[in-house]
VOPAGU-2260 file (C-alpha; in pm, 1 decimal, decimal comma):
REM VOPAGU-2260
SITE   aa  ch    i         X         Y         Z
SITE  MET   A    0   -3871,4    2314,8    4966,2
SITE  ASN   A    1   -3811,3    2188,8    4613,7
SITE  VAL   A    2   -3641,1    1844,5    4623,8
SITE  ILE   A    3   -3512,6    1645,9    4327,6
SITE  VAL   A    4   -3360,4    1297,1    4354,8
SITE  GLU   A    5   -3119,8    1199,4    4079,8
SITE  ARG   A    6   -2851,0     953,5    3985,0
SITE  VAL   A    7   -2497,0    1091,4    3969,1
SITE  GLU   A    8   -2172,8     961,1    3824,6
SITE  TRP   A    9   -1879,2     851,3    4038,3
SITE  GLY   A   10   -1606,8    1116,6    4039,9
SITE  SER   A   11   -1836,5    1395,9    3918,8
SITE  PRO   A   12   -1865,3    1728,7    4103,7
SITE  GLU   A   13   -2204,3    1609,9    4234,1
SITE  TYR   A   14   -2043,0    1292,6    4368,5
SITE  GLU   A   15   -1773,0    1503,4    4538,9
SITE  GLN   A   16   -2043,7    1716,1    4704,5
SITE  GLY   A   17   -2195,4    1392,0    4830,4
SITE  LEU   A   18   -1860,8    1287,8    4979,0
SITE  GLU   A   19   -1849,0    1614,2    5172,0
SITE  LEU   A   20   -2199,4    1548,7    5308,6
SITE  ARG   A   21   -2111,3    1188,6    5400,7
SITE  ASP   A   22   -1801,2    1310,9    5581,2
SITE  ARG   A   23   -1997,2    1570,9    5779,5
SITE  VAL   A   24   -2292,1    1342,7    5868,7
SITE  LEU   A   25   -2144,8     990,9    5888,3
SITE  ARG   A   26   -1772,8    1020,4    5960,7
SITE  GLN   A   27   -1686,7    1336,0    6157,2
SITE  PRO   A   28   -1931,6    1260,9    6443,8
SITE  LEU   A   29   -1737,3     935,8    6496,6
SITE  GLY   A   30   -1398,6    1106,5    6486,8
SITE  LEU   A   31   -1332,5     958,9    6140,4
SITE  SER   A   32   -1263,1    1109,6    5798,9
SITE  ILE   A   33   -1402,7    1021,8    5458,2
SITE  GLN   A   34   -1045,2    1068,8    5335,0
SITE  ASP   A   35    -962,4     735,5    5504,0
SITE  ASP   A   36   -1241,2     549,3    5320,0
SITE  PRO   A   37   -1153,9     356,6    5001,0
SITE  THR   A   38   -1389,8     565,3    4785,2
SITE  HIS   A   39   -1208,7     450,9    4467,6
SITE  GLN   A   40   -1392,7     119,7    4520,9
SITE  GLU   A   41   -1720,4     304,6    4458,1
SITE  ASN   A   42   -1646,4     339,3    4087,0
SITE  GLY   A   43   -1912,1     118,7    3929,5
SITE  ASP   A   44   -2164,0     160,9    4212,6
SITE  TYR   A   45   -2496,3     336,1    4159,2
SITE  HIS   A   46   -2487,5     681,4    4322,2
SITE  PHE   A   47   -2788,5     894,6    4412,9
SITE  ARG   A   48   -2835,1    1236,1    4562,4
SITE  ALA   A   49   -3121,1    1455,4    4673,7
SITE  VAL   A   50   -3096,2    1820,8    4580,1
SITE  ALA   A   51   -3295,8    2064,5    4792,8
SITE  ASP   A   52   -3309,6    2427,4    4692,3
SITE  GLY   A   53   -2996,1    2389,0    4484,1
SITE  HIS   A   54   -2766,4    2208,1    4729,9
SITE  THR   A   55   -2688,4    1841,9    4799,9
SITE  ALA   A   56   -2919,5    1747,6    5086,1
SITE  GLY   A   57   -2883,7    1369,1    5081,6
SITE  VAL   A   58   -2686,0    1083,8    4928,8
SITE  LEU   A   59   -2682,1     706,9    4907,7
SITE  LEU   A   60   -2520,0     440,2    4698,1
SITE  LEU   A   61   -2612,7      92,5    4581,4
SITE  ARG   A   62   -2344,6    -172,3    4529,9
SITE  LYS   A   63   -2404,1    -484,9    4323,4
SITE  LEU   A   64   -2350,1    -799,4    4528,9
SITE  GLU   A   65   -2483,0   -1068,1    4296,8
SITE  ASN   A   66   -2699,1   -1081,2    3985,8
SITE  SER   A   67   -3020,6    -985,2    4165,4
SITE  ARG   A   68   -2899,5    -828,1    4493,1
SITE  LEU   A   69   -2768,3    -486,8    4590,1
SITE  GLN   A   70   -2635,6    -339,4    4910,9
SITE  MET   A   71   -2747,2      10,2    5011,1
SITE  LYS   A   72   -2461,9     203,1    5170,6
SITE  GLN   A   73   -2356,7     548,2    5285,8
SITE  VAL   A   74   -2707,1     691,6    5332,0
SITE  ALA   A   75   -2677,9    1045,8    5467,0
SITE  VAL   A   76   -2915,0    1342,1    5493,0
SITE  ASP   A   77   -2800,1    1692,4    5580,6
SITE  GLU   A   78   -2894,3    1755,3    5944,8
SITE  ALA   A   79   -3050,1    2091,0    5848,1
SITE  VAL   A   80   -3320,8    1911,3    5646,2
SITE  GLN   A   81   -3365,5    1583,6    5834,7
SITE  GLY   A   82   -3726,4    1494,5    5908,8
SITE  GLN   A   83   -3850,6    1634,5    5577,3
SITE  SER   A   84   -3885,3    1297,8    5392,9
SITE  ILE   A   85   -3565,7    1343,1    5192,3
SITE  GLY   A   86   -3427,5    1006,2    5307,1
SITE  ARG   A   87   -3753,1     830,5    5222,0
SITE  ARG   A   88   -3762,6     989,3    4876,6
SITE  MET   A   89   -3402,4     888,6    4804,9
SITE  VAL   A   90   -3459,8     528,5    4915,3
SITE  GLU   A   91   -3779,3     499,2    4709,3
SITE  PHE   A   92   -3606,0     644,2    4401,4
SITE  ALA   A   93   -3310,6     405,6    4446,9
SITE  GLU   A   94   -3546,1     108,4    4490,7
SITE  GLN   A   95   -3735,9     199,5    4173,1
SITE  THR   A   96   -3408,4     233,0    3984,1
SITE  ALA   A   97   -3295,6    -105,8    4119,7
SITE  LEU   A   98   -3616,1    -268,8    3993,7
SITE  GLU   A   99   -3574,0    -107,9    3650,9
SITE  LEU   A  100   -3218,3    -246,7    3638,9
SITE  GLY   A  101   -3347,8    -597,5    3718,4
SITE  PHE   A  102   -3250,0    -628,7    4085,5
SITE  CYS   A  103   -3481,1    -808,4    4330,8
SITE  GLU   A  104   -3335,9    -744,2    4678,4
SITE  ILE   A  105   -3161,9    -471,2    4869,3
SITE  LEU   A  106   -2955,6    -545,5    5179,7
SITE  LEU   A  107   -2817,0    -288,2    5419,5
SITE  HIS   A  108   -2643,6    -240,9    5752,9
SITE  ALA   A  109   -2865,2      -4,2    5951,0
SITE  ARG   A  110   -2738,2     191,6    6245,7
SITE  LEU   A  111   -2953,1     102,8    6545,0
SITE  THR   A  112   -3097,1     454,7    6544,8
SITE  ALA   A  113   -3204,8     416,7    6178,4
SITE  VAL   A  114   -3379,9      78,8    6212,7
SITE  PRO   A  115   -3730,0     232,9    6261,0
SITE  PHE   A  116   -3681,1     445,0    5946,0
SITE  TYR   A  117   -3599,3     138,4    5736,3
SITE  GLU   A  118   -3875,9     -70,8    5893,6
SITE  LYS   A  119   -4130,6     193,1    5784,1
SITE  LEU   A  120   -3997,7     146,5    5430,8
SITE  GLY   A  121   -4047,6    -231,9    5441,4
SITE  TYR   A  122   -3700,9    -352,0    5541,7
SITE  VAL   A  123   -3680,1    -644,9    5783,5
SITE  LYS   A  124   -3406,3    -709,2    6041,1
SITE  GLU   A  125   -3198,7   -1024,5    5997,0
SITE  GLY   A  126   -2968,7   -1172,4    6258,4
SITE  ASP   A  127   -2822,1   -1020,1    6570,2
SITE  LEU   A  128   -2698,9    -673,7    6653,8
SITE  PHE   A  129   -2334,9    -619,7    6548,7
SITE  ALA   A  130   -2080,0    -338,3    6564,7
SITE  GLU   A  131   -1958,5    -151,9    6258,0
SITE  VAL   A  132   -1740,9     161,8    6275,8
SITE  GLY   A  133   -1776,9     124,4    6651,6
SITE  ILE   A  134   -2156,9     159,6    6666,3
SITE  PRO   A  135   -2444,9     -93,1    6676,5
SITE  HIS   A  136   -2604,4    -204,2    6349,2
SITE  PHE   A  137   -2853,8    -460,9    6220,5
SITE  HIS   A  138   -2852,6    -641,3    5886,9
SITE  MET   A  139   -3177,3    -554,3    5706,2
SITE  ILE   A  140   -3326,4    -676,0    5378,7
SITE  LYS   A  141   -3610,4    -590,2    5144,0
SITE  ASP   A  142   -3756,7    -799,2    4863,0
SITE  LEU   A  143   -3837,6    -541,3    4597,1
SITE  ARG   A  144   -4078,6    -777,4    4420,4
SITE  ARG   A  145   -4315,0    -746,2    4719,4
SITE  GLN   A  146   -4354,1    -367,7    4689,4
SITE  GLY   A  147   -4715,2    -260,8    4678,2
SITE  GLN   A  148   -4846,1    -597,6    4800,0
């Protein structure tokens, strides 16, 4: 499978394809709809997608919190290609982009089921388990300056 990870612009056709994937993977299983999310607030965020064999196979976004910190949000991989390192490749590409843009840390809210994935990528749990969109999550953080150490 040929996979390319790229940055996309908010509101572009590629971004819209990502919204469809997010809806299918992250919202519909919870009985929710992406149409109810305030996606207009994502204008100005950094958007990424993985393209596998010509279709959008994964998405994520990074939101600026402070001068040196970002929050990773809305990470989704098409169920048909999960387990093929697409999520890892997207996260690594986003982290490299964050470093190039001068950011030092990435925070995220990981679904309990995704914690092992993020731990393998160097993220560390912070605080107690909490509920978000009705399911358990942990706060996780990664210091990008420590990559490769």
